[in-house]
CHARMM internal coordinates of N, CA and C (Angstrom, degrees):
IC EDIT
DIST 1 N 1 CA 1.4587
DIST 1 CA 1 C 1.5236
ANGL 1 N 1 CA 1 C 110.68
DIST 1 C 2 N 1.3304
ANGL 1 CA 1 C 2 N 115.88
DIHE 1 N 1 CA 1 C 2 N -49.66
DIST 2 N 2 CA 1.4630
ANGL 1 C 2 N 2 CA 119.19
DIHE 1 CA 1 C 2 N 2 CA 179.95
DIST 2 CA 2 C 1.5287
ANGL 2 N 2 CA 2 C 110.18
DIHE 1 C 2 N 2 CA 2 C -67.34
DIST 2 C 3 N 1.3155
ANGL 2 CA 2 C 3 N 116.44
DIHE 2 N 2 CA 2 C 3 N -34.28
DIST 3 N 3 CA 1.4641
ANGL 2 C 3 N 3 CA 119.91
DIHE 2 CA 2 C 3 N 3 CA 178.48
DIST 3 CA 3 C 1.5309
ANGL 3 N 3 CA 3 C 110.65
DIHE 2 C 3 N 3 CA 3 C -63.98
DIST 3 C 4 N 1.3022
ANGL 3 CA 3 C 4 N 117.50
DIHE 3 N 3 CA 3 C 4 N -38.79
DIST 4 N 4 CA 1.4605
ANGL 3 C 4 N 4 CA 121.39
DIHE 3 CA 3 C 4 N 4 CA 178.27
DIST 4 CA 4 C 1.5218
ANGL 4 N 4 CA 4 C 110.98
DIHE 3 C 4 N 4 CA 4 C -65.99
DIST 4 C 5 N 1.3260
ANGL 4 CA 4 C 5 N 116.71
DIHE 4 N 4 CA 4 C 5 N -43.92
DIST 5 N 5 CA 1.4628
ANGL 4 C 5 N 5 CA 120.66
DIHE 4 CA 4 C 5 N 5 CA 178.73
DIST 5 CA 5 C 1.5205
ANGL 5 N 5 CA 5 C 109.84
DIHE 4 C 5 N 5 CA 5 C -62.85
DIST 5 C 6 N 1.3250
ANGL 5 CA 5 C 6 N 116.41
DIHE 5 N 5 CA 5 C 6 N -43.50
DIST 6 N 6 CA 1.4592
ANGL 5 C 6 N 6 CA 121.00
DIHE 5 CA 5 C 6 N 6 CA 179.19
DIST 6 CA 6 C 1.5300
ANGL 6 N 6 CA 6 C 110.81
DIHE 5 C 6 N 6 CA 6 C -63.03
DIST 6 C 7 N 1.3354
ANGL 6 CA 6 C 7 N 116.31
DIHE 6 N 6 CA 6 C 7 N -40.68
DIST 7 N 7 CA 1.4611
ANGL 6 C 7 N 7 CA 120.94
DIHE 6 CA 6 C 7 N 7 CA 179.53
DIST 7 CA 7 C 1.5395
ANGL 7 N 7 CA 7 C 110.01
DIHE 6 C 7 N 7 CA 7 C -61.29
DIST 7 C 8 N 1.3259
ANGL 7 CA 7 C 8 N 117.21
DIHE 7 N 7 CA 7 C 8 N -45.73
DIST 8 N 8 CA 1.4642
ANGL 7 C 8 N 8 CA 120.29
DIHE 7 CA 7 C 8 N 8 CA 179.11
DIST 8 CA 8 C 1.5270
ANGL 8 N 8 CA 8 C 111.68
DIHE 7 C 8 N 8 CA 8 C -66.81
DIST 8 C 9 N 1.3125
ANGL 8 CA 8 C 9 N 117.76
DIHE 8 N 8 CA 8 C 9 N -32.95
DIST 9 N 9 CA 1.4548
ANGL 8 C 9 N 9 CA 121.61
DIHE 8 CA 8 C 9 N 9 CA 176.22
DIST 9 CA 9 C 1.5285
ANGL 9 N 9 CA 9 C 110.58
DIHE 8 C 9 N 9 CA 9 C -64.26
DIST 9 C 10 N 1.3107
ANGL 9 CA 9 C 10 N 116.37
DIHE 9 N 9 CA 9 C 10 N -45.06
DIST 10 N 10 CA 1.4631
ANGL 9 C 10 N 10 CA 120.68
DIHE 9 CA 9 C 10 N 10 CA 179.00
DIST 10 CA 10 C 1.5261
ANGL 10 N 10 CA 10 C 110.74
DIHE 9 C 10 N 10 CA 10 C -64.64
DIST 10 C 11 N 1.3178
ANGL 10 CA 10 C 11 N 116.56
DIHE 10 N 10 CA 10 C 11 N -42.32
DIST 11 N 11 CA 1.4674
ANGL 10 C 11 N 11 CA 120.35
DIHE 10 CA 10 C 11 N 11 CA 178.25
DIST 11 CA 11 C 1.5271
ANGL 11 N 11 CA 11 C 110.36
DIHE 10 C 11 N 11 CA 11 C -63.35
DIST 11 C 12 N 1.3226
ANGL 11 CA 11 C 12 N 117.48
DIHE 11 N 11 CA 11 C 12 N -41.61
DIST 12 N 12 CA 1.4686
ANGL 11 C 12 N 12 CA 120.75
DIHE 11 CA 11 C 12 N 12 CA 178.70
DIST 12 CA 12 C 1.5182
ANGL 12 N 12 CA 12 C 112.22
DIHE 11 C 12 N 12 CA 12 C -64.21
DIST 12 C 13 N 1.3193
ANGL 12 CA 12 C 13 N 116.69
DIHE 12 N 12 CA 12 C 13 N -43.69
DIST 13 N 13 CA 1.4702
ANGL 12 C 13 N 13 CA 120.11
DIHE 12 CA 12 C 13 N 13 CA 178.62
DIST 13 CA 13 C 1.5275
ANGL 13 N 13 CA 13 C 110.16
DIHE 12 C 13 N 13 CA 13 C -64.28
DIST 13 C 14 N 1.3183
ANGL 13 CA 13 C 14 N 117.75
DIHE 13 N 13 CA 13 C 14 N -42.04
DIST 14 N 14 CA 1.4646
ANGL 13 C 14 N 14 CA 121.32
DIHE 13 CA 13 C 14 N 14 CA 178.37
DIST 14 CA 14 C 1.5283
ANGL 14 N 14 CA 14 C 110.62
DIHE 13 C 14 N 14 CA 14 C -62.79
DIST 14 C 15 N 1.3211
ANGL 14 CA 14 C 15 N 117.10
DIHE 14 N 14 CA 14 C 15 N -40.24
DIST 15 N 15 CA 1.4623
ANGL 14 C 15 N 15 CA 120.49
DIHE 14 CA 14 C 15 N 15 CA 178.73
DIST 15 CA 15 C 1.5247
ANGL 15 N 15 CA 15 C 110.95
DIHE 14 C 15 N 15 CA 15 C -65.49
DIST 15 C 16 N 1.3212
ANGL 15 CA 15 C 16 N 117.58
DIHE 15 N 15 CA 15 C 16 N -41.16
DIST 16 N 16 CA 1.4616
ANGL 15 C 16 N 16 CA 120.47
DIHE 15 CA 15 C 16 N 16 CA 177.88
DIST 16 CA 16 C 1.5256
ANGL 16 N 16 CA 16 C 111.52
DIHE 15 C 16 N 16 CA 16 C -64.37
DIST 16 C 17 N 1.3334
ANGL 16 CA 16 C 17 N 116.54
DIHE 16 N 16 CA 16 C 17 N -40.67
DIST 17 N 17 CA 1.4629
ANGL 16 C 17 N 17 CA 119.72
DIHE 16 CA 16 C 17 N 17 CA 177.21
DIST 17 CA 17 C 1.5339
ANGL 17 N 17 CA 17 C 111.05
DIHE 16 C 17 N 17 CA 17 C -63.92
DIST 17 C 18 N 1.3189
ANGL 17 CA 17 C 18 N 116.68
DIHE 17 N 17 CA 17 C 18 N -41.08
DIST 18 N 18 CA 1.4618
ANGL 17 C 18 N 18 CA 120.44
DIHE 17 CA 17 C 18 N 18 CA 178.69
DIST 18 CA 18 C 1.5287
ANGL 18 N 18 CA 18 C 110.70
DIHE 17 C 18 N 18 CA 18 C -63.61
DIST 18 C 19 N 1.3265
ANGL 18 CA 18 C 19 N 117.17
DIHE 18 N 18 CA 18 C 19 N -41.78
DIST 19 N 19 CA 1.4653
ANGL 18 C 19 N 19 CA 120.60
DIHE 18 CA 18 C 19 N 19 CA 177.28
DIST 19 CA 19 C 1.5237
ANGL 19 N 19 CA 19 C 111.26
DIHE 18 C 19 N 19 CA 19 C -64.44
DIST 19 C 20 N 1.3302
ANGL 19 CA 19 C 20 N 116.14
DIHE 19 N 19 CA 19 C 20 N -39.47
DIST 20 N 20 CA 1.4635
ANGL 19 C 20 N 20 CA 120.10
DIHE 19 CA 19 C 20 N 20 CA 178.92
DIST 20 CA 20 C 1.5223
ANGL 20 N 20 CA 20 C 110.55
DIHE 19 C 20 N 20 CA 20 C -62.31
DIST 20 C 21 N 1.3083
ANGL 20 CA 20 C 21 N 117.12
DIHE 20 N 20 CA 20 C 21 N -44.47
DIST 21 N 21 CA 1.4632
ANGL 20 C 21 N 21 CA 121.10
DIHE 20 CA 20 C 21 N 21 CA 178.98
DIST 21 CA 21 C 1.5306
ANGL 21 N 21 CA 21 C 110.52
DIHE 20 C 21 N 21 CA 21 C -65.16
DIST 21 C 22 N 1.3263
ANGL 21 CA 21 C 22 N 117.07
DIHE 21 N 21 CA 21 C 22 N -42.87
DIST 22 N 22 CA 1.4654
ANGL 21 C 22 N 22 CA 120.40
DIHE 21 CA 21 C 22 N 22 CA -179.55
DIST 22 CA 22 C 1.5279
ANGL 22 N 22 CA 22 C 110.94
DIHE 21 C 22 N 22 CA 22 C -63.40
DIST 22 C 23 N 1.3209
ANGL 22 CA 22 C 23 N 117.30
DIHE 22 N 22 CA 22 C 23 N -43.76
DIST 23 N 23 CA 1.4608
ANGL 22 C 23 N 23 CA 119.76
DIHE 22 CA 22 C 23 N 23 CA 178.80
DIST 23 CA 23 C 1.5195
ANGL 23 N 23 CA 23 C 111.82
DIHE 22 C 23 N 23 CA 23 C -68.07
DIST 23 C 24 N 1.3202
ANGL 23 CA 23 C 24 N 117.90
DIHE 23 N 23 CA 23 C 24 N -33.64
DIST 24 N 24 CA 1.4586
ANGL 23 C 24 N 24 CA 120.86
DIHE 23 CA 23 C 24 N 24 CA 177.02
DIST 24 CA 24 C 1.5275
ANGL 24 N 24 CA 24 C 110.82
DIHE 23 C 24 N 24 CA 24 C -65.34
DIST 24 C 25 N 1.3135
ANGL 24 CA 24 C 25 N 116.76
DIHE 24 N 24 CA 24 C 25 N -42.41
DIST 25 N 25 CA 1.4638
ANGL 24 C 25 N 25 CA 120.68
DIHE 24 CA 24 C 25 N 25 CA 177.70
DIST 25 CA 25 C 1.5191
ANGL 25 N 25 CA 25 C 110.55
DIHE 24 C 25 N 25 CA 25 C -65.00
DIST 25 C 26 N 1.3189
ANGL 25 CA 25 C 26 N 117.12
DIHE 25 N 25 CA 25 C 26 N -45.05
DIST 26 N 26 CA 1.4661
ANGL 25 C 26 N 26 CA 120.85
DIHE 25 CA 25 C 26 N 26 CA 179.79
DIST 26 CA 26 C 1.5298
ANGL 26 N 26 CA 26 C 111.03
DIHE 25 C 26 N 26 CA 26 C -62.85
DIST 26 C 27 N 1.3121
ANGL 26 CA 26 C 27 N 117.27
DIHE 26 N 26 CA 26 C 27 N -40.78
DIST 27 N 27 CA 1.4618
ANGL 26 C 27 N 27 CA 120.87
DIHE 26 CA 26 C 27 N 27 CA 178.38
DIST 27 CA 27 C 1.5229
ANGL 27 N 27 CA 27 C 110.98
DIHE 26 C 27 N 27 CA 27 C -65.16
DIST 27 C 28 N 1.3152
ANGL 27 CA 27 C 28 N 116.79
DIHE 27 N 27 CA 27 C 28 N -41.78
DIST 28 N 28 CA 1.4662
ANGL 27 C 28 N 28 CA 120.67
DIHE 27 CA 27 C 28 N 28 CA 177.70
DIST 28 CA 28 C 1.5201
ANGL 28 N 28 CA 28 C 112.32
DIHE 27 C 28 N 28 CA 28 C -62.34
DIST 28 C 29 N 1.3178
ANGL 28 CA 28 C 29 N 116.63
DIHE 28 N 28 CA 28 C 29 N -43.52
DIST 29 N 29 CA 1.4642
ANGL 28 C 29 N 29 CA 120.14
DIHE 28 CA 28 C 29 N 29 CA 178.45
DIST 29 CA 29 C 1.5254
ANGL 29 N 29 CA 29 C 111.36
DIHE 28 C 29 N 29 CA 29 C -65.22
DIST 29 C 30 N 1.3238
ANGL 29 CA 29 C 30 N 116.48
DIHE 29 N 29 CA 29 C 30 N -38.81
DIST 30 N 30 CA 1.4544
ANGL 29 C 30 N 30 CA 119.97
DIHE 29 CA 29 C 30 N 30 CA 178.00
DIST 30 CA 30 C 1.5261
ANGL 30 N 30 CA 30 C 110.97
DIHE 29 C 30 N 30 CA 30 C -65.48
DIST 30 C 31 N 1.3286
ANGL 30 CA 30 C 31 N 117.04
DIHE 30 N 30 CA 30 C 31 N -40.23
DIST 31 N 31 CA 1.4664
ANGL 30 C 31 N 31 CA 120.51
DIHE 30 CA 30 C 31 N 31 CA 178.42
DIST 31 CA 31 C 1.5183
ANGL 31 N 31 CA 31 C 110.99
DIHE 30 C 31 N 31 CA 31 C -64.39
DIST 31 C 32 N 1.3251
ANGL 31 CA 31 C 32 N 117.35
DIHE 31 N 31 CA 31 C 32 N -39.73
DIST 32 N 32 CA 1.4624
ANGL 31 C 32 N 32 CA 120.75
DIHE 31 CA 31 C 32 N 32 CA 177.86
DIST 32 CA 32 C 1.5226
ANGL 32 N 32 CA 32 C 110.08
DIHE 31 C 32 N 32 CA 32 C -65.53
DIST 32 C 33 N 1.3286
ANGL 32 CA 32 C 33 N 116.95
DIHE 32 N 32 CA 32 C 33 N -42.01
DIST 33 N 33 CA 1.4594
ANGL 32 C 33 N 33 CA 120.58
DIHE 32 CA 32 C 33 N 33 CA 179.80
DIST 33 CA 33 C 1.5276
ANGL 33 N 33 CA 33 C 111.25
DIHE 32 C 33 N 33 CA 33 C -63.82
DIST 33 C 34 N 1.3217
ANGL 33 CA 33 C 34 N 116.73
DIHE 33 N 33 CA 33 C 34 N -41.00
DIST 34 N 34 CA 1.4602
ANGL 33 C 34 N 34 CA 120.16
DIHE 33 CA 33 C 34 N 34 CA 179.54
DIST 34 CA 34 C 1.5193
ANGL 34 N 34 CA 34 C 110.40
DIHE 33 C 34 N 34 CA 34 C -68.15
DIST 34 C 35 N 1.3269
ANGL 34 CA 34 C 35 N 117.94
DIHE 34 N 34 CA 34 C 35 N -37.16
DIST 35 N 35 CA 1.4641
ANGL 34 C 35 N 35 CA 121.25
DIHE 34 CA 34 C 35 N 35 CA 179.45
DIST 35 CA 35 C 1.5232
ANGL 35 N 35 CA 35 C 111.11
DIHE 34 C 35 N 35 CA 35 C -71.28
DIST 35 C 36 N 1.3218
ANGL 35 CA 35 C 36 N 117.78
DIHE 35 N 35 CA 35 C 36 N -32.92
DIST 36 N 36 CA 1.4579
ANGL 35 C 36 N 36 CA 120.71
DIHE 35 CA 35 C 36 N 36 CA -176.36
DIST 36 CA 36 C 1.5250
ANGL 36 N 36 CA 36 C 112.61
DIHE 35 C 36 N 36 CA 36 C -85.46
DIST 36 C 37 N 1.2987
ANGL 36 CA 36 C 37 N 118.84
DIHE 36 N 36 CA 36 C 37 N -20.63
DIST 37 N 37 CA 1.4634
ANGL 36 C 37 N 37 CA 121.41
DIHE 36 CA 36 C 37 N 37 CA -175.40
DIST 37 CA 37 C 1.5361
ANGL 37 N 37 CA 37 C 113.32
DIHE 36 C 37 N 37 CA 37 C -58.14
DIST 37 C 38 N 1.3379
ANGL 37 CA 37 C 38 N 120.48
DIHE 37 N 37 CA 37 C 38 N -45.95
DIST 38 N 38 CA 1.4702
ANGL 37 C 38 N 38 CA 118.83
DIHE 37 CA 37 C 38 N 38 CA 178.61
DIST 38 CA 38 C 1.5238
ANGL 38 N 38 CA 38 C 112.81
DIHE 37 C 38 N 38 CA 38 C -63.34
DIST 38 C 39 N 1.3294
ANGL 38 CA 38 C 39 N 116.99
DIHE 38 N 38 CA 38 C 39 N -36.48
DIST 39 N 39 CA 1.4628
ANGL 38 C 39 N 39 CA 119.80
DIHE 38 CA 38 C 39 N 39 CA 178.61
DIST 39 CA 39 C 1.5217
ANGL 39 N 39 CA 39 C 111.00
DIHE 38 C 39 N 39 CA 39 C -65.56
DIST 39 C 40 N 1.3162
ANGL 39 CA 39 C 40 N 116.13
DIHE 39 N 39 CA 39 C 40 N -42.20
DIST 40 N 40 CA 1.4610
ANGL 39 C 40 N 40 CA 120.09
DIHE 39 CA 39 C 40 N 40 CA 178.82
DIST 40 CA 40 C 1.5257
ANGL 40 N 40 CA 40 C 110.01
DIHE 39 C 40 N 40 CA 40 C -64.81
DIST 40 C 41 N 1.3116
ANGL 40 CA 40 C 41 N 117.34
DIHE 40 N 40 CA 40 C 41 N -40.98
DIST 41 N 41 CA 1.4630
ANGL 40 C 41 N 41 CA 121.08
DIHE 40 CA 40 C 41 N 41 CA 179.48
DIST 41 CA 41 C 1.5245
ANGL 41 N 41 CA 41 C 111.21
DIHE 40 C 41 N 41 CA 41 C -63.50
DIST 41 C 42 N 1.3221
ANGL 41 CA 41 C 42 N 117.48
DIHE 41 N 41 CA 41 C 42 N -44.77
DIST 42 N 42 CA 1.4679
ANGL 41 C 42 N 42 CA 120.86
DIHE 41 CA 41 C 42 N 42 CA 178.84
DIST 42 CA 42 C 1.5311
ANGL 42 N 42 CA 42 C 110.02
DIHE 41 C 42 N 42 CA 42 C -63.57
DIST 42 C 43 N 1.3224
ANGL 42 CA 42 C 43 N 116.77
DIHE 42 N 42 CA 42 C 43 N -42.78
DIST 43 N 43 CA 1.4671
ANGL 42 C 43 N 43 CA 120.18
DIHE 42 CA 42 C 43 N 43 CA 177.56
DIST 43 CA 43 C 1.5115
ANGL 43 N 43 CA 43 C 112.46
DIHE 42 C 43 N 43 CA 43 C -60.94
DIST 43 C 44 N 1.3091
ANGL 43 CA 43 C 44 N 117.02
DIHE 43 N 43 CA 43 C 44 N -40.83
DIST 44 N 44 CA 1.4603
ANGL 43 C 44 N 44 CA 120.89
DIHE 43 CA 43 C 44 N 44 CA 179.79
DIST 44 CA 44 C 1.5296
ANGL 44 N 44 CA 44 C 110.90
DIHE 43 C 44 N 44 CA 44 C -65.90
DIST 44 C 45 N 1.3357
ANGL 44 CA 44 C 45 N 116.44
DIHE 44 N 44 CA 44 C 45 N -42.12
DIST 45 N 45 CA 1.4722
ANGL 44 C 45 N 45 CA 120.51
DIHE 44 CA 44 C 45 N 45 CA 179.42
DIST 45 CA 45 C 1.5273
ANGL 45 N 45 CA 45 C 110.17
DIHE 44 C 45 N 45 CA 45 C -64.16
DIST 45 C 46 N 1.3265
ANGL 45 CA 45 C 46 N 117.44
DIHE 45 N 45 CA 45 C 46 N -44.40
DIST 46 N 46 CA 1.4670
ANGL 45 C 46 N 46 CA 120.44
DIHE 45 CA 45 C 46 N 46 CA 178.38
DIST 46 CA 46 C 1.5128
ANGL 46 N 46 CA 46 C 110.49
DIHE 45 C 46 N 46 CA 46 C -62.44
DIST 46 C 47 N 1.3112
ANGL 46 CA 46 C 47 N 117.63
DIHE 46 N 46 CA 46 C 47 N -41.89
DIST 47 N 47 CA 1.4604
ANGL 46 C 47 N 47 CA 121.32
DIHE 46 CA 46 C 47 N 47 CA 178.33
DIST 47 CA 47 C 1.5258
ANGL 47 N 47 CA 47 C 111.05
DIHE 46 C 47 N 47 CA 47 C -61.07
DIST 47 C 48 N 1.3353
ANGL 47 CA 47 C 48 N 116.86
DIHE 47 N 47 CA 47 C 48 N -44.76
DIST 48 N 48 CA 1.4623
ANGL 47 C 48 N 48 CA 119.87
DIHE 47 CA 47 C 48 N 48 CA -179.32
DIST 48 CA 48 C 1.5309
ANGL 48 N 48 CA 48 C 111.39
DIHE 47 C 48 N 48 CA 48 C -65.94
DIST 48 C 49 N 1.3177
ANGL 48 CA 48 C 49 N 117.25
DIHE 48 N 48 CA 48 C 49 N -35.32
DIST 49 N 49 CA 1.4644
ANGL 48 C 49 N 49 CA 120.06
DIHE 48 CA 48 C 49 N 49 CA 179.71
DIST 49 CA 49 C 1.5253
ANGL 49 N 49 CA 49 C 109.99
DIHE 48 C 49 N 49 CA 49 C -72.95
DIST 49 C 50 N 1.3218
ANGL 49 CA 49 C 50 N 117.84
DIHE 49 N 49 CA 49 C 50 N -40.88
DIST 50 N 50 CA 1.4595
ANGL 49 C 50 N 50 CA 121.85
DIHE 49 CA 49 C 50 N 50 CA -174.43
DIST 50 CA 50 C 1.5240
ANGL 50 N 50 CA 50 C 113.03
DIHE 49 C 50 N 50 CA 50 C -80.88
DIST 50 C 51 N 1.3132
ANGL 50 CA 50 C 51 N 118.48
DIHE 50 N 50 CA 50 C 51 N -23.46
DIST 51 N 51 CA 1.4600
ANGL 50 C 51 N 51 CA 119.63
DIHE 50 CA 50 C 51 N 51 CA -177.52
DIST 51 CA 51 C 1.5256
ANGL 51 N 51 CA 51 C 110.07
DIHE 50 C 51 N 51 CA 51 C -73.93
DIST 51 C 52 N 1.3270
ANGL 51 CA 51 C 52 N 116.17
DIHE 51 N 51 CA 51 C 52 N 147.49
DIST 52 N 52 CA 1.4677
ANGL 51 C 52 N 52 CA 118.46
DIHE 51 CA 51 C 52 N 52 CA -179.78
DIST 52 CA 52 C 1.5243
ANGL 52 N 52 CA 52 C 111.76
DIHE 51 C 52 N 52 CA 52 C -65.93
DIST 52 C 53 N 1.2973
ANGL 52 CA 52 C 53 N 115.03
DIHE 52 N 52 CA 52 C 53 N 148.41
DIST 53 N 53 CA 1.4593
ANGL 52 C 53 N 53 CA 120.06
DIHE 52 CA 52 C 53 N 53 CA 179.14
DIST 53 CA 53 C 1.5242
ANGL 53 N 53 CA 53 C 109.65
DIHE 52 C 53 N 53 CA 53 C -72.18
DIST 53 C 54 N 1.3140
ANGL 53 CA 53 C 54 N 115.98
DIHE 53 N 53 CA 53 C 54 N 158.17
DIST 54 N 54 CA 1.4634
ANGL 53 C 54 N 54 CA 119.72
DIHE 53 CA 53 C 54 N 54 CA -178.51
DIST 54 CA 54 C 1.5263
ANGL 54 N 54 CA 54 C 111.65
DIHE 53 C 54 N 54 CA 54 C -62.31
DIST 54 C 55 N 1.3165
ANGL 54 CA 54 C 55 N 117.08
DIHE 54 N 54 CA 54 C 55 N -34.27
DIST 55 N 55 CA 1.4598
ANGL 54 C 55 N 55 CA 119.32
DIHE 54 CA 54 C 55 N 55 CA -178.95
DIST 55 CA 55 C 1.5303
ANGL 55 N 55 CA 55 C 111.50
DIHE 54 C 55 N 55 CA 55 C -71.88
DIST 55 C 56 N 1.3207
ANGL 55 CA 55 C 56 N 117.99
DIHE 55 N 55 CA 55 C 56 N -21.27
DIST 56 N 56 CA 1.4562
ANGL 55 C 56 N 56 CA 121.37
DIHE 55 CA 55 C 56 N 56 CA -179.14
DIST 56 CA 56 C 1.5199
ANGL 56 N 56 CA 56 C 112.58
DIHE 55 C 56 N 56 CA 56 C -88.57
DIST 56 C 57 N 1.3101
ANGL 56 CA 56 C 57 N 117.95
DIHE 56 N 56 CA 56 C 57 N -11.96
DIST 57 N 57 CA 1.4561
ANGL 56 C 57 N 57 CA 120.10
DIHE 56 CA 56 C 57 N 57 CA -178.14
DIST 57 CA 57 C 1.5247
ANGL 57 N 57 CA 57 C 108.99
DIHE 56 C 57 N 57 CA 57 C -73.66
DIST 57 C 58 N 1.3065
ANGL 57 CA 57 C 58 N 114.99
DIHE 57 N 57 CA 57 C 58 N 135.52
DIST 58 N 58 CA 1.4545
ANGL 57 C 58 N 58 CA 121.47
DIHE 57 CA 57 C 58 N 58 CA 179.12
DIST 58 CA 58 C 1.5290
ANGL 58 N 58 CA 58 C 109.02
DIHE 57 C 58 N 58 CA 58 C -120.91
DIST 58 C 59 N 1.3199
ANGL 58 CA 58 C 59 N 116.72
DIHE 58 N 58 CA 58 C 59 N 139.79
DIST 59 N 59 CA 1.4508
ANGL 58 C 59 N 59 CA 119.48
DIHE 58 CA 58 C 59 N 59 CA 174.25
DIST 59 CA 59 C 1.5219
ANGL 59 N 59 CA 59 C 107.90
DIHE 58 C 59 N 59 CA 59 C -97.01
DIST 59 C 60 N 1.3036
ANGL 59 CA 59 C 60 N 115.36
DIHE 59 N 59 CA 59 C 60 N 152.39
DIST 60 N 60 CA 1.4578
ANGL 59 C 60 N 60 CA 119.73
DIHE 59 CA 59 C 60 N 60 CA -178.09
DIST 60 CA 60 C 1.5222
ANGL 60 N 60 CA 60 C 109.68
DIHE 59 C 60 N 60 CA 60 C -73.17
DIST 60 C 61 N 1.3102
ANGL 60 CA 60 C 61 N 114.09
DIHE 60 N 60 CA 60 C 61 N 163.84
DIST 61 N 61 CA 1.4664
ANGL 60 C 61 N 61 CA 119.73
DIHE 60 CA 60 C 61 N 61 CA 179.51
DIST 61 CA 61 C 1.5300
ANGL 61 N 61 CA 61 C 110.61
DIHE 60 C 61 N 61 CA 61 C -64.09
DIST 61 C 62 N 1.3218
ANGL 61 CA 61 C 62 N 117.59
DIHE 61 N 61 CA 61 C 62 N -36.90
DIST 62 N 62 CA 1.4645
ANGL 61 C 62 N 62 CA 121.08
DIHE 61 CA 61 C 62 N 62 CA 178.82
DIST 62 CA 62 C 1.5420
ANGL 62 N 62 CA 62 C 110.08
DIHE 61 C 62 N 62 CA 62 C -65.00
DIST 62 C 63 N 1.3195
ANGL 62 CA 62 C 63 N 117.44
DIHE 62 N 62 CA 62 C 63 N -40.64
DIST 63 N 63 CA 1.4610
ANGL 62 C 63 N 63 CA 120.18
DIHE 62 CA 62 C 63 N 63 CA 177.15
DIST 63 CA 63 C 1.5227
ANGL 63 N 63 CA 63 C 111.24
DIHE 62 C 63 N 63 CA 63 C -65.69
DIST 63 C 64 N 1.3183
ANGL 63 CA 63 C 64 N 116.95
DIHE 63 N 63 CA 63 C 64 N -39.02
DIST 64 N 64 CA 1.4698
ANGL 63 C 64 N 64 CA 120.52
DIHE 63 CA 63 C 64 N 64 CA 178.95
DIST 64 CA 64 C 1.5153
ANGL 64 N 64 CA 64 C 110.71
DIHE 63 C 64 N 64 CA 64 C -63.68
DIST 64 C 65 N 1.3569
ANGL 64 CA 64 C 65 N 117.98
DIHE 64 N 64 CA 64 C 65 N -43.34
DIST 65 N 65 CA 1.4637
ANGL 64 C 65 N 65 CA 121.01
DIHE 64 CA 64 C 65 N 65 CA 177.94
DIST 65 CA 65 C 1.5248
ANGL 65 N 65 CA 65 C 110.57
DIHE 64 C 65 N 65 CA 65 C -63.25
DIST 65 C 66 N 1.3498
ANGL 65 CA 65 C 66 N 116.85
DIHE 65 N 65 CA 65 C 66 N -39.61
DIST 66 N 66 CA 1.4653
ANGL 65 C 66 N 66 CA 120.01
DIHE 65 CA 65 C 66 N 66 CA 179.89
DIST 66 CA 66 C 1.5205
ANGL 66 N 66 CA 66 C 110.59
DIHE 65 C 66 N 66 CA 66 C -65.22
DIST 66 C 67 N 1.3350
ANGL 66 CA 66 C 67 N 116.42
DIHE 66 N 66 CA 66 C 67 N -41.14
DIST 67 N 67 CA 1.4635
ANGL 66 C 67 N 67 CA 120.05
DIHE 66 CA 66 C 67 N 67 CA -179.71
DIST 67 CA 67 C 1.5232
ANGL 67 N 67 CA 67 C 111.31
DIHE 66 C 67 N 67 CA 67 C -66.55
DIST 67 C 68 N 1.3014
ANGL 67 CA 67 C 68 N 116.90
DIHE 67 N 67 CA 67 C 68 N -37.14
DIST 68 N 68 CA 1.4711
ANGL 67 C 68 N 68 CA 120.34
DIHE 67 CA 67 C 68 N 68 CA -177.16
DIST 68 CA 68 C 1.5250
ANGL 68 N 68 CA 68 C 112.72
DIHE 67 C 68 N 68 CA 68 C -80.03
DIST 68 C 69 N 1.3077
ANGL 68 CA 68 C 69 N 118.02
DIHE 68 N 68 CA 68 C 69 N -14.32
DIST 69 N 69 CA 1.4685
ANGL 68 C 69 N 69 CA 119.24
DIHE 68 CA 68 C 69 N 69 CA -178.51
DIST 69 CA 69 C 1.5122
ANGL 69 N 69 CA 69 C 111.63
DIHE 68 C 69 N 69 CA 69 C -83.11
END
COOR INIT
IC SEED 1 N 1 CA 1 C
IC BUILD
């Protein structure tokens, strides 16, 4: 009887520790994502501003001949 109670106590403590570790990892990943989001947004905006517009893109003569063939 006492062995069964002790077994369930150990299982419960192990489950709580596993949940604590899982929540700690999830919280850490969320904090990294929140910290990185502004950097990613700024990078995307700079990329969109610096990249050539679609109307300015030119295809080479060889590509044009290939497309028309």
